[in-house]
N, C-alpha and C positions, 0 to 999 in steps of 0.2 A: 305650657302656660296659656290659658285662654285670655284674650283681651276683651274686657267688657266695657262697653261705652259708658262714660260718666252718667249720661241720662238714665241708663238702665240701672246703674248702681243706686242712684238717687231714688228712683221709683221703687226699687226693692226695699231699700232701707226705710223709706217713708211708709210703705205698706206694712213692713214688719213692726215698726214702732206703733202704728195704729192698731195692729192686731194685738199688741201687748197692752193695749189700753192707754196709750199715750203717756207712759210714765215720765216722772221727772227725777231721775236718779241724781245723787250728788256727784257721782263719778262714773265714767264709762271708759272701758278699755276694749279696743277692737284689735284682733289679730288678723293680719292680711298678708297674703303672698305678695312680694314686691315692695313691702313696707321699708326695705332698706334703701329704696330710691327716694331721696328727699322730696322731690316734687310730687310723687304719688302719695307719699305719706301725708304731706301737708294738705293736698287736695281732699283726702278722706277725713283728716282731722277737721278741716273747715266745714265740710259737709255735716259731720256729726255734731259739731258745735252749733251749727244753724238749726239742726233738727232737735237737739237737746240743749237749749240755751242756758239751762241752769246747771249743767254738768261740767265737771272738769274732765276733759277728754284727752286720751292718749291713744296712739296707734302704734303697734309693734309688729314685727315679723311674726307670722303665725307659729313658727317653730318655737319662739320664746314661750308661748303658752304651754308647751309640753313641759318645760322645766318648771314653770310656775305651778302647773297642775300637780307635779310631783313634789311640790313643796321645797324646790331648790332655787337658790339664788345664783349658784355656780354649778356648772356641769356641762354635759354634752347631750344633745338630743339628736337621734337619727330617726327619720321618718320615711317610711316607704308605703305608699298607697298607690293612687293613680300616678303620682310623681314621686320624687325622692329628694331629700335634702338632709344635710347635717348642720347643726347649729351649736355653737359653744358660747357660753357667757361666763365672764369672771365676776366675782363679787363686787368689784369696783365699777362694773357697768360696761367694761370692754366686751365686745362681741364680734364673732366672725361667722361666716357661713360658707359652706361648700356645696355645690350642686344647686338644685332648684332652678335650673335654666329652662324648664319647660320640655314638653314631650318631643318637640321637633329638634331640639338642640342637645338634649342630655337626659337627665333623670335616670341615670344608670341604676339598675336594680329595682326599678319601679314596676308596677303592673303593666304599663304600656311598653316599657323596655323589654320585659319578658316575652310579651306577645310578638313584638317586632322581631326579636332575635329568633323566635320560633318560626316565624314566617320566612325569614331569611334562610334558615336551615332547610325548610321545605323547598324553597326555590332552588337551593343548591342541589338537593336530591333530584328534583325534576330535571334540572340541566344535565345531571350525570346519568339520567335514565334509571335512577334507583326508585324503589317503591316508597310511598309516603311514610310507611311505618306507623307505629302506634300513635305518635305525635300528630302526624298528618291526618290519620283517620279520625282522631278525637277532635281536632280543630275543624275539620270539614263537617263532622256531625253537629258540632256546636253552632256552626254558622249556616247550616242547611245547604251546604255546597257539595259537589260530587267530584271535583277535580281541583288540583292545586292552583291553576290559573284562575278558576272561578273563585276560589278562596281568596286569593290576593286581590282580585277585583272587588270582592265584598269588603275586605278590610279597607281598601282605598275609599270606599263609599262611607266609611265610618269617620266622619269629620270631627267627632267629639272624642277627646282622649279617654273619657270614661267608658265609652263603648269598647275601646281596645282593652282597657284594663279589666273589664268585666270577663274577658276570656282567659285571663291569666291562670285561673284555677285549673283550666284544662291542661295547661303545661305542667303544673305541679302534679296533677293526677296521672300524667303520662310518665313521670320521672322514674317510676319503678320498672317500667317496661321498655323505655326508650332511652338509651344512653345519652343521646344528644339533648333530650329534655332535662336529664339529670345534670348535664354539663351546663346548660343554660341557668339552672337554679344555682349551681355552684358559682358561676360567674356573676350572678346577681348579688350573691353574698359578698363576693370579692369587691364589687363596685360599691356596695354600701359600707363595707369596712374601710375602703380607700377614702371615702368621704369623712369617716370618723378620724382616720389618721391625719388627714389634711387639717382639720380644725384643731386636733391635738397639737400638731406641730406649730401652728400659727399662734396659738394662745397659751401653749405650755400648760394645758389642763388635761389630765389623764382620765379622770373619772369624777363623779359617777356618769355612766352612760345610760340614758333612758331610751328604750325602744318604743316606737309609736307608729301609728299608721295602720290602715286596714290590712294591707298585704303582709306586713311584718308580724302583726299580732295574730293573724288568722291562718298563716301558712307555717305550721310547726317545723317543717323541713328547713325553710329559709331562716326562721328565727334561730334554730339550733346552729346552723352554719355561721350566722352572723355572730352569735355568742362565742363560738370557737375562735373567731378571728379578732374580736375586739376585747376579749377578756371579760371581766365581770360586768354584767349589765342587768338592768331591772326593767320590767315591763311597766308601761304607764297604766295604772289601775283606775285613775280618775278620768272623766271626760275632759278634753282640752279646755272647754269653756270654764272649767273650775280655775284654770290658770288666769283667764281674763278677770274673773271675780277677785282673785287674790291680788293681781296687779292694781285693779281699780281701788281696792281697799287701802292701798298704800299711797294713793294720790293725795 
C-alpha cells in the first residue's frame, strides 16, 4: 500500500475536477483504500466537501464499490490485482475486511505476491546450485537480466508495487513448464480463498462472491482455482466506478 502525501492527493483531485469541467454534482461517492481508518476517511471527505461544496459526499472502502457495481447490497467481494483484499457487507450495513495490508506486509495471492514468491523460489534454486528452470529464464528475459542475483537486484530497484505486479504474467506463463510456478499459482488461489473464508466466518454471509481485480479477471488459471475453492462466484462485469455512481445516487 503506497502512502501518498495529502498535498499530492489534493493536487490530483483538484486537477481531475478541473479537467471534468468543474462540475457541481448533487452527490459524490469516492472509493479509497484505507477508508476503513476513520481519520483517513474523514480527511478525504473534508477535502472532497471543500472541492465540491454543493455535493453530499461519502467515502467508502474501494472494495465496497465492487459489490455496488454488481448491483448488490449484501455479499462478498474478493479482489486480486497489484494487491489483494476480501470485503463482505451485510444488508444492514455491517461490513468486514480481510487482507489489503499492502505489498510489504501481506496481499497474499496478489500480483506482487506472485512475483515475490517466484523470486524466493529462484533464490532457493541458486543457493542449492540448481538451474533457474523455465521460471527463472522467463523472469530474467522479462527484466533484461542474465543471472539470478542480477534479477533480484533489479527487483529491489523496483520501488513501486505496480512494477512488481507487471511481471506476474510471466509466472503464469511458466506454470505449464515449471512445477514451482504452478505451485505458486495454486498457493495464490489458496490465499485468496482464505480471505473469502475469513470474511464469511466473521459476518456469516456465504454468497454471492464477486471476483474482481486485474489479476483475478485476466488470469484464467487463477480464476478457475479460486472458483473451485470458494464455490459459486460471479465475475464483476461492470467497471467499479459504476458502484460509486450507485452509492452516490442513494445519498
